[in-house]
C-alpha positions as CSV (number, residue, x, y, z in Angstrom):
1,K,0.0,0.0,0.0
2,K,1.0,3.6,-0.6
3,N,0.6,5.2,2.8
4,L,2.6,8.5,2.6
5,F,1.6,11.6,4.5
6,E,0.1,14.3,2.3
7,G,2.9,16.5,1.0
8,S,5.7,13.9,1.8
9,E,7.2,14.0,-1.7
10,K,7.3,17.8,-1.6
11,V,9.1,17.8,1.7
12,L,11.5,15.1,0.6
13,A,12.3,17.1,-2.6
14,Y,13.0,20.2,-0.6
15,L,15.2,18.4,1.9
16,Q,17.1,16.5,-0.8
17,Q,18.2,19.9,-2.3
18,K,19.8,20.8,1.0
19,Y,20.8,17.5,2.6
20,T,21.8,14.0,1.8
21,L,19.0,11.7,2.9
22,H,19.3,8.1,4.1
23,I,17.0,5.5,5.6
24,I,17.7,3.1,8.4
25,S,15.0,0.4,8.6
26,N,14.4,-2.4,11.1
27,G,12.1,-4.0,8.5
28,F,12.8,-7.0,6.4
29,K,14.8,-6.3,3.2
30,E,12.2,-7.5,0.7
31,T,9.4,-5.6,2.4
32,T,11.4,-2.4,2.9
33,L,12.6,-2.4,-0.8
34,T,9.1,-3.1,-2.0
35,K,7.7,-0.2,0.1
36,M,10.4,2.1,-1.2
37,E,9.6,1.3,-4.8
38,T,5.8,1.3,-4.4
39,C,5.9,4.7,-2.7
40,K,8.4,6.0,-5.2
41,L,10.9,7.0,-2.5
42,N,14.1,5.6,-4.0
43,P,15.1,8.8,-5.8
44,Y,15.2,10.8,-2.5
45,F,17.6,8.6,-0.6
46,S,21.3,7.9,-1.1
47,N,21.4,4.8,1.1
48,V,18.8,2.4,2.4
49,I,20.3,0.6,5.4
50,I,18.3,-2.4,6.4
51,S,18.8,-4.2,9.7
52,E,18.6,-7.6,8.0
53,D,21.7,-6.7,6.0
54,V,23.6,-5.2,9.0
55,G,22.8,-8.0,11.4
56,V,21.5,-5.7,14.2
57,N,18.3,-3.6,14.8
58,K,17.9,-0.1,16.0
59,P,18.4,0.9,18.8
60,D,21.7,-1.0,18.7
61,S,24.5,1.5,18.2
62,A,26.2,-0.7,15.6
63,I,23.5,0.1,13.0
64,F,24.0,3.8,13.5
65,E,27.8,3.4,13.2
66,Y,27.3,1.4,10.0
67,A,24.9,4.1,8.6
68,L,27.4,6.9,9.3
69,N,30.2,5.0,7.8
70,K,28.2,4.2,4.7
71,A,27.1,7.8,4.4
72,G,30.6,9.2,5.1
73,A,29.0,11.4,7.8
74,Q,29.9,12.5,11.3
75,K,27.6,12.4,14.3
76,H,27.6,16.2,14.8
77,E,26.4,16.7,11.2
78,S,23.6,14.1,11.3
79,I,20.0,14.0,12.5
80,M,17.8,10.9,12.9
81,I,14.1,11.5,12.2
82,G,12.0,8.6,13.4
83,D,8.7,7.4,14.6
84,S,9.8,5.1,17.3
85,L,10.9,6.7,20.6
86,E,12.9,3.6,21.7
87,A,14.4,2.4,18.4
88,D,14.9,5.6,16.5
89,I,15.1,8.5,19.0
90,R,16.7,6.9,22.1
91,G,18.9,4.7,19.9
92,A,20.3,7.7,18.0
93,Q,20.6,9.9,21.1
94,S,22.5,7.1,23.0
95,F,24.9,6.9,20.0
96,G,25.4,10.7,20.1
97,I,23.2,11.8,17.2
98,K,20.5,14.4,17.5
99,A,17.0,13.1,16.9
100,I,13.6,14.4,15.9
101,F,10.5,12.3,16.8
102,F,7.8,12.4,14.1
């Protein structure tokens, strides 16, 4: 199903002009990639990091470390935007990355 918030593509297009965007997902690889394709999100993201590939789930710090290395980014220049207080927000903050709960 395509379940994007209204205006999502407009926001992503705006953000993509200013920032490099990446996804970290605890979902299964096949499901995540299907969702990305169905929702036409692939063009907005440089990397799709899937826990199944990494071998650990958020909030494990190893997945955030992997994502930063893959992105060539530093903690101080990164922000995690997520919908799970435990996995996304607390995981990122525990690793030293600022986070926004959405």
